[in-house]
Structures are given as C-alpha cells and as structure tokens.
N, C-alpha and C positions, 0 to 999 in steps of 0.2 A: 550075043551077051551075056553075061556073067547073073549070077542071080544077087550078086552085092550092087556087080551096078545095075538093077532090074530100079533097087531096093532106091538107090541113089537118084535116079531120077522120077522115078514116083513119089518123094519126099521136098525135091525144087519142084513140080510138078504143082505138089498144095498146098506150099508158098507161095507160089504165084498170084494163083484159084482164091487163095485167103484175101494178099493183100486186097485185088484187083474188085475184089468184092465191098469194100469195106467203103466210105465217101470219101471226096475227094477234097479236105477242108481248107487245100489253097484256094479253093476258085468257089468258094458259099461264098453270097453275101452277106455282108455285114451290116447293119440298118445302123449306125452309129455316127454319129459327126463331129468334129471339135466346139466344145463351147468355150473354153476359155484358154490362154496359151500361161503359164506363172513360169517366169518371167516374162515380160515383153522382147528381151535381148539377152546376150550370152555369149560370153568367149570360149575359146576351149576349155575341156575339161567340163564345164558347169552344169548342173542339172536341167532340163528343159521339164514343165511335165504339160501336158495336153492331159485337160480333162474332157471327157465325153457325153454323149449326150445319152447312151444305151451302155451294158459295159458290155467286154467283149471277149467271146469265152476264151477259155484256158489253151484250148487245142489251134488256136487263130494263128498264122504265121501276120508277124507285126513287124515290119522293116519304117526307118526314117533313116534319107540319104542326106547328103548333103553335093549338091553336085555331081551324083551319084558313089558320093563315098558314101560308107557304110557306118550308120553310129549305135554305140551299143544300147540297145532297148532292153524294159522291162514292161511289165505291165499285168493289172489287176482287177478286174470290178471295169469302170466305168476310168480311170488311171493309167497313162501310159507315158513312161518317163523313158528319155535317150540323154546323152551325154552329147555337146557338139564334140565330133571329130577337130583334132590339129588343122590350123590353116582351111576353115570353111570358106565354105562357097556356095553361088546361087547355082540350080535354084532348090529350097529344101521338098523334099518328097514326103508325108506319110502313104504308105499302101500295107491295106492290112485286106488279106486272101485277094491280091491284083490286083485291088481297086486303091485309086492312086487319086489322094488329095495336095496341090499345091498348096504350100505354106504362103497370104502373100509378105512380099519385103514392099520396106519396113514397115508395111500399116499393121499387119499381124505380129511377126515377128521380126526382129534383128539381129543377124549373127553379126557379132564385134570380133577381131584379131587381138591379138594381144602385142604380135608383131607386125610391122609391118615391111616388106622389104620393093626396093624398085633398082635401076641400075646405079645410082650413085647415093643410097639414102637408104638408112635404119632409122626403124620407132620401134618404138615398146611404150605397152599404159600399164603398169602397174597397177596388177586387178586386186583387189582383198578377198581372203580367204574365206570367212565370214559370210551367212546368210545373205544371200542376193537380194532380199524385202528387206532388209536395214543397210542398203549401202551409205560407206559412210563418202564424204567428200575430200578430196585427200589428193596433194597437187604438191609437185616440184615446186620448193622455194629456189635455188638455187645451184650447182653444179660447179666441182671443181676435179680438173683431171691431173693427174701427176704419172708419168710415163704410163704405163701399160692398162692401168685402174682409174676407175670415174667415180669419184664418191659426190652422193645425191645427197641433199638434205629436203628429205619427205614430212610436210606435216597430214595431218588430219582432224578432221570435224564432226561429229553424226549431228543431221539431225535428229536424231530419235533419241541423242541424250545428250548427257554433260560429256563425253567422251573422247579429248584432244588430243593428240599426242604431237612429236616432233622426234623422228629417228635420221642419224644418218646409214644411209646403202650404197656397200661397195659391191661394183658390178665389175666385171671384166669389158673390151671393150664393143659388144655384142650383147651389153646391158642384161646379162646372165644376173645374178645377185650371188654373188659370195658372200656377201654376211650381211644380216642387218643389225641394228644396234638401236635404241630407246634412247633418248638421249635426256628426255625429261615429259612429263604430263603439261600438257598445255600448247600453246602459238607462241613461236616470236615475239620478239617486241621491235625489230630492226631488222635492218638488213645482216648478211654476215660476209665479215673479211676472213678468208680465205690465205692462208699463208704456205711455207713452205712445207711447215712443220705440225702446224695444226689450225686453228680456224676461230673466230671471234662469233659471239652471239649473243643478243641481251636478251634474259625467261623475265618477269615479271621486272622484281626490284633487284636484279644483279647480270652483270656484263660474264660471261664468264667464256672461258680457253678450252677447247678440245681438242686431244687430239684426233689421229684419224683413226684410231677406233674405238672411238669414244669412250677415251678415258678425260674426267675431270683435271684440268692441268692447276685451273685458276679460279676464282671466284671475285669478285668485287661485288660488295654489295651496297646500291645506292643508297642510303640511308636518308630518312623522309622526305622520300616520294610517294606521294598523295596519289597521284594518279598514270594509271599506266597506258599510254600511245601506241598504239604500231604504226610505226614512222616505212615510208618505203626505204629509206635513205637517210639512219639515224647515227649510222658508227663511222667514220673514216680515220685511214692511217695515214700518220702525217710527221716526216722526220724522226720515225723509230715509236711515236706515240699514237693514244688512240683517244680522237673527240667521240663525242657523244652529248647529246637532249638528256638531262637529268630530268628536264620536266614539260611536261604543260601545264597550263595555268589558270589555274580554278575562279570560278567567275567574282569571288570576295577579294581577288587579288588581282584581277586582272591588269591593272600597270602595272606589276612585281614583273621584274627582269625575267626573262630566263637562260637557265641555267646552262652553260656551257662546261662538261666535267674533260678535263685531259690526266690519260692516267697512261701510268709506263708499260711496258711490253712485259711486268711482273705483276700487273695485277692492283701496285699502290696508287695511287692520285697523288698527280703534282699539284694540279692549281683547280680553280672555277674560275669560271670567265663570265661574268653578268653582261647579258645582248638588252638595256632598257628597251622599250615601247618605241618605237621610231617618231611617231605623235600623238599625245595625250589627249592633245585637246578634240581633236576627232576621229577618237578609234578606242577603246573600251576595254579590248582586247586583244592577245597576237599569239598564236601557237607555232615553235617548229613544224617544218616538214620537212626537208632537206639536207642534208651536208654533203659537199665532194669537194675536191682540189683546185682550182684554175689560178694559175701565172703563180702557182708556189704557196698559194695562202689559200686558207679555208674561206671555204663561204658556205652559208647556210642561207636556206627560202624561208621567209617565215610567210603566215597569213596576218591578216588582221581585221577583223571584226567593225565597222561603222558603227556609229551613233545614226538618229534619227535622221539625221539631216546629209549623211555619208555610206557610199554603197559599202562595201568591204575589200580591202585590194590586198595586193600583196608588196612584202619587201623583202631586203637579203642583207645581210651585214658579211665584213670580212676579216678577218686573224688572222696578222704574220705570227711568226713560229715563237716570237717577242709575247705572245698572248695583249699583242694591243687591234683593241679594233679600229682599224682602219675605215670604214665604214660604216653608213646602218643608215640605212636609206630605203623609202618610200620609190616606188617605182609601178608607172604607167605601165607595164609590161606582165601578161599573162604566163608566171612561171607554170613549169614543168609540176608535176607532181610523181607520173611513172613516166617508163619505156624513155629511158633517159640513155643517150650516149654521147660520154664526156672523151673531149682528146681537147689535150692544149688548155688551151682558154676559151673552149668554146662547149656549149650543148645543143645538141640535136635531142627534139622533143616532141612528143605528138601532145596537140592540146584538141580538144573535142572530143565527140564522139567514135566512141572504137569500130564500128562499119565504117566505111566509104561510103561517103553521102558526098553529092556535087555542091554544097553550102558546107559541108562540114565532116573532116575534121581538117584540121591546117597540121602542119608539118612545119615546126621551126628550128630556127639557129638563133643563139646569144650569146656574144663573146664578153667577157671580162676585160676593158681596158687597160692602158699601164695609171693612169686616175684612181684604178680600181670602181670604174663606173660600167653598169650592166647595159647591153646595146642591141637591139633586134638584128641583128645583120639580114636574113632574108626572111619569107614566111611564102609556104606554099600550098595549093591543095593539094593534100597526100597523105598519108597515111602508113606506117608498120615499125617494125623493129628493123635497128638500124645497125650492123655491122661495119666491120673492114677488113681487107684479105687483099693484099698485094697492091696498097694505097685505090683500092676501090672503093666505094661506100655500096653496100648490100642490103638494102629492102625489102624485108619478108614481110609481104602483103597479109593484114591479119585476114581468120576468118571471116566471110561475110554471113548474110542470113539465110543463107542456102549448106551454107557446113563447110567452104573450105575455097581458096582459089589455086593453089597451087602455084602461084607466083613470085619472081623472082624481079624486083628491078636492081640495076645495074648500073654507079652514077660514077663518073673517072674524074671529077676533082667534088672542091667542097664545097660549091655555092651550089652541086643539085641541080645543074642547068640541060644537064642530055642525059636521059638513059638507054642503057639495054633491057630491051624485055626479055625474060627467059621463063617460057613454059616447060612445069617441069611436074615428075607425082613424085609423090612419098609424105614425107612428114606434112602432116595437114595445119595443126593449132600448137601456141605456145604462145606464151606472153614473154620471155626473154630471151635473150642469146647470147651466146661467148663462146669467141673462134679461140680454137687450139691448135698451133701450126696450119694445115690445111683442110681441117675442117673446121664446121660452122654448129653449134648443139641449140636449139630448139627446146624449149622446156618451160611445163605450165599443166595444164590441166584439160582432159578432155570430155565436154559432156557426155555424159551416157544421155543415149534416144529413151525417149519417151520418161524423164525423170531429172530430179536437178538437185543430181548428187554429180561430180564430176572424179575421173578417176586419173591418177597422176602420171604424167606422160614426160617419155625423154625421146629426142628425137637427132639423127646427126645425118648430114650432107659433109660428101665427099667434094668440098671447093673446086677442086686441082681439073676435076670431069665436067667441070659445070662452068666457072666462070674462066673466057682463056684469057 
C-alpha cells in the first residue's frame, strides 16, 4: 500500500469517527404539540401555519406530507409553515424528528382542491390570491361559451370591507384563466344577456353593453331612477329590442305604475310602458320581480303587498311587440323568483326551501295559454336545477345539509312523470346551469369550510357519457 493511499484511508476513517460521535438529531424527541392551525382550510399553493406549544430546534428534521406527498416546509421557533402541494389528499402528517402527528380532517384542517376531475366532469374553484384571513365572497353569476372559449361573469363582495367588483373572466375549456378584466366596481342589478359579440348588464343607474374583451360599447342612463333593486331576471331581449324594469316603487308612491323601458340594440330609448298596480283597493304596493318571454310575448312577474286585511300575493302582466298590455292580473299561483327554466310557453321552477325536504320544496310547471292566462300544469315534491339535453330533462339535485348529492334525475317527458336516477361524481355545487352542445355547465359558488365566505365555482359535465 502506498503512502498516499494510507493517508487517504486514514482521512476517511477520521471523518467517519467524527460523524458517528455527533448526536443524531433525527431521532431526538421534541416536546412540542400543535396549538393552532391557521387558516383552517387551504388550497394548492396556500401557506398554512402550525403554531406549536414549544420552540422547534433549528437543526430538527421537520416534514409535512399529504398522503405521502411532501410539502415545502419552513420553521422558526414555535412557527411551522408549509405550502399545500398540488392535488392534496388525505392523510396529513406532521413529522418532527421521526415523531408523527396526524392532522384531523376536517375538524382541525380541511384541504381543498382548486380543480376536481372525474371520468366525465371538470370543476374549478376560483380562489382569491389575497390574505386568506380576509376572504371575499365570490360568485360566478353567469357564463357563455363561444367555440373553445368560456366567458364567466364573476362578482366579489368582501364581508370585511366595502370592496365589491364585477369582472369578466376568459378561460379555455379546462377553466385555465386566459385573462380577467374588471368591468366595474359594485354588483350588477340585473341578469346578463349574452349575445354573439357583446353582453348586456345593468350597473346601478346604467344599462351597459360590453364586448368579450371587457370594453364598454355603449351605456344608457336610466334617468330619475331613485331606487336600485337587484332582480333575478330584469332584462330580456325580444325582436331585437331590450326590455327592462326601470323602477321599484317607493312607499310614498305605492300605487304608481311600474315602468318598463324598451331600448334598441344601440342603447337608445324607444318608449316607456307603464304597468299599473293590479288592484289598488286591497294592495298598497307592487314591485317588479322578473321578465321573460312566453308565447312570443313579454311576461313580467310582480309581487303585491297587501293591506291589513289582505295577504301579500303575486301578479303578472303580458306585453306584445307593439307595447300593448294584453294582461295585468292577480294570480293565486306562487310565482317563481329563482332557478327558472323556460321552454316555449312554460316555466319550470322551484318553490320552497332549497334543501330536500319531504314537505318542502316543490317543483312547479306553469304555462301561458292563448288567452294570456297563467295556469299551473303540475306540482311535485322535488327540487333541483333543470336543463334539457336531447329531448330529456335533467335535474341536478342541490347540495344537502351534508354538503352534496352527486346525483342527476333524467326525465323523458315534460310532465316529469318518471325518471332515471344516475349516481355520479364530480361537480358538487351550483346555483344555475346551461347546456352547450353535449355539455352542461353548473356555476355559482362553493361555501368555504368553517367560514361564511364562498369561492366562485364553475363545473362541466360531458352529457354524452352520462346520459344514454
């Protein structure tokens, strides 16, 4: 053995003895427990903080795993921070020098996914990038799909500030954001009317038209408007003109007419149509609720406030293309306010509690006959978002108290007399739905775990693979 080789072996052996004589930090127990987890939920990329009961030595071996998937961890003193990894799954384990602490899900912490995929679906939650401690309530109000692009109208309202905003999000078919443009501060006062090259929306005292890049095309000021009310469906288009409610009725003018504005597609006023209160003897006030088109006429729903000897009730009016009032009548039918599905001369809608219940809610179908009378066709104990695909009616059941259902009822006729029950996985929340070709899109918001806020949500089903 050469002298050079002897020196090398001696050096290696010396290093080995030196290393083996040092304490093994990986197995040294650390007396420290999790005191708080902030926030109590997190999406991929969010920073989660564990506050510990005692400081963690700087040379400790600390890791956080999600079903074996390692998170990026930093720690200092009593604070351990980590970043939720992509596609987080149970279980979550904090390991300090070999000692494992299992994080209780969901009571202590809930991991959430921005994207959820199943065999025939795709869902995305649009999560704000600001501080998780001041999350706004966000909602997808409406959507449109043009070729391979999806356009979303998103609203934001912060419970801890006066910040509100309405924006236009442009995404690809997998809901990856291409661009997002702010439209205006505040929330819309109407539904959205989507057209080929633009969309119509009401903001405060203005009816406005935007293109799909978020640029303002025209604006019509609704002059002398003293009260701004948010309607579910307050704008409709009929024979190239827009119709919308102008006013709600102040108390001091309780019996004054409701005004309907007729505006052309360039934003110019054509005329104002006055709808008198249906009954001035027994009712002291009336308010517009929504507008739709049935039997090639404009139909408006109003609510009436009764005097001391009469209960509140509903009424409706019918207007033709020449601005004539064909009908203005009280009705004994409880008329709809949300979750409308309109087809031909009929409206399907939910009446009652939004959660499934044996006594409530009810699904109703009403129709407008040739004499402009609204009649109730049928009522059944049911509830859900209704869409139509290939002559079949689909009802997406709402979330229940446990969180979600993951079920669809498929009806073969417009009497909803019988249905097939399909158990699915995927998109679990939605307030509204739209069908584009062979896909249905559900949209609305997702309640955040252990918070009073919600994240905007969009989901898609491939109907060809679900409905036979």
